[in-house]
N, C-alpha and C positions, 0 to 999 in steps of 0.2 A: 370897761366892758365886763359884763358878768360872765361867769363860766358857761351859763346857758347860751348867751349871745355868741360866745366864741365857738361852742359846739355846733350851734346852728349855722354859723358862717363856714365852719370846716365842712359840714355836710353839704352845704350849697356848693362849695368849691369842688368837693369830690364829685358831685353830680355833674357839674360843669366840665370837669376834666374827663369824666366818663363819656359824655356826649362828644366832646372834642376828639377823643381817641376813637370811639366807635364809628364816627362819621368820617374818619380819615382826614380830619381837619377842615371839612366843608362847613361844619357848624362849631362855633365856640371860639373863633379866633378873636373875639372881643367879649368883654364883660362890661355892659353899658357902652361908654365911649372909649374905655381903656383897652389897648391891644394885649392879647394873651399869647404866650407860646407854651410849648411843652418842652421841658428839659428832661432828657434821659441821662441818668448817671448810672454808675455801677456801685452797688452796695459795698461799703468798705469792709464789712465783716463777711457778708454772705456771697459777694461776687455776683449777685443777681441784679439784672437791670431794674431800675426804679424810675418812675416818671413823676414829675411835678408840674402842675399848671401854674404859670407865673405871669404877672404883669411885666411888660418890658417897655423900654425906651430905646430908640435907635440913636447911636452916637457914631456918626460916620458909618463905617461898614460893620460896626460891632453892635451887639445887643446887650442891654444893661438890665439887670434884675436886682432885687433886694432880698437879702436873707433875714426877713423880719420874723417869720413864724408868729404873726399877729401880736408882736410885743412880748412874746415869751422870753423868760430868762435863758431858756435852752435854744440853741440854734436849730434850724431845720435840718432834717436828716440829709437832704440833698446837698447842703453846704458842707457837712462833714464828709460826705462821699467824695467831694471834689479834692479834699486833702490828699487822698491816696490815688485818685484817678481823675485828673483834670480834663481828660479827653471825654467829650460828651457828644450827644446828638441833640440837635435843636430842631423843633418842628414849628414852623410859622404857617398857619393855614395848612395847605396840603404839601408845602415844601419842607423837605427834611435835608439836613446837612450836618457834617461833622464840625465840631468847634472845640476850642481849647478855652477852659474857664480859668479865671484868676480873680482874686480879690483886688479891688481897686486900691491904688496907692492913696495916701492921705490927701495929696493934691487932687487926684481924680475924684475922690470921695467928696471933697468940698465943692467941686464943680458939678458933679452929677447928682448929689443929694437934692438940690432944689428942683432939678428936672424931674426926679422921681416923685417928689412931693406935689408937684404940679399935676402929675398924672394921677396920684393917689394920696390926697392930703392926710389920710390916716397914718401914713408912715411916721409923721412927726409925733403923733399920739403914741404909736407903738414904741418909738424911741424913748419917750418920756416915762413909759411904764416898765422899762426893763433896765437892769444894771449893766447889761453888755452893750457894746457899741455895735449897732446893726450895720453889717457890711453891705457895700455895693459890690456886685460881681459883674465882671465884664466877660462876655462870651464872644470870642473872636473866631469867626468862621475860618476853617482851614481851607486854603486854596489848593486845588488840585493842580499838579504840574503836568 
């Protein structure tokens, strides 16, 4: 992937995220056939809320996302934000709920990676073009008592 292709893809994703957010989740919950969610984290340095539109897979009651950043050697900011504040807000369509994020264990990663690449085959290409191990992240909805 060229730098131009990556920049074009990032702009398209930013526009998709904007539409998803501005429509309150009525538009944008899919990109093609792949389901999308909005992940709201807290900036690790700024403390400011940040939002990322991500493809997801359901695993039981959990939501699974990938910290690929398009195969960059640097992790996405949202992934770094989780290190300091794993409490997040997830939006799927018009539904919003609190969740707790964690990086999948090695065993979970082995099981979930094929599911994620079925959803978005480019994840394998992203992994091949970076030196870091791209993590799978599990978002577990918090149950109200």
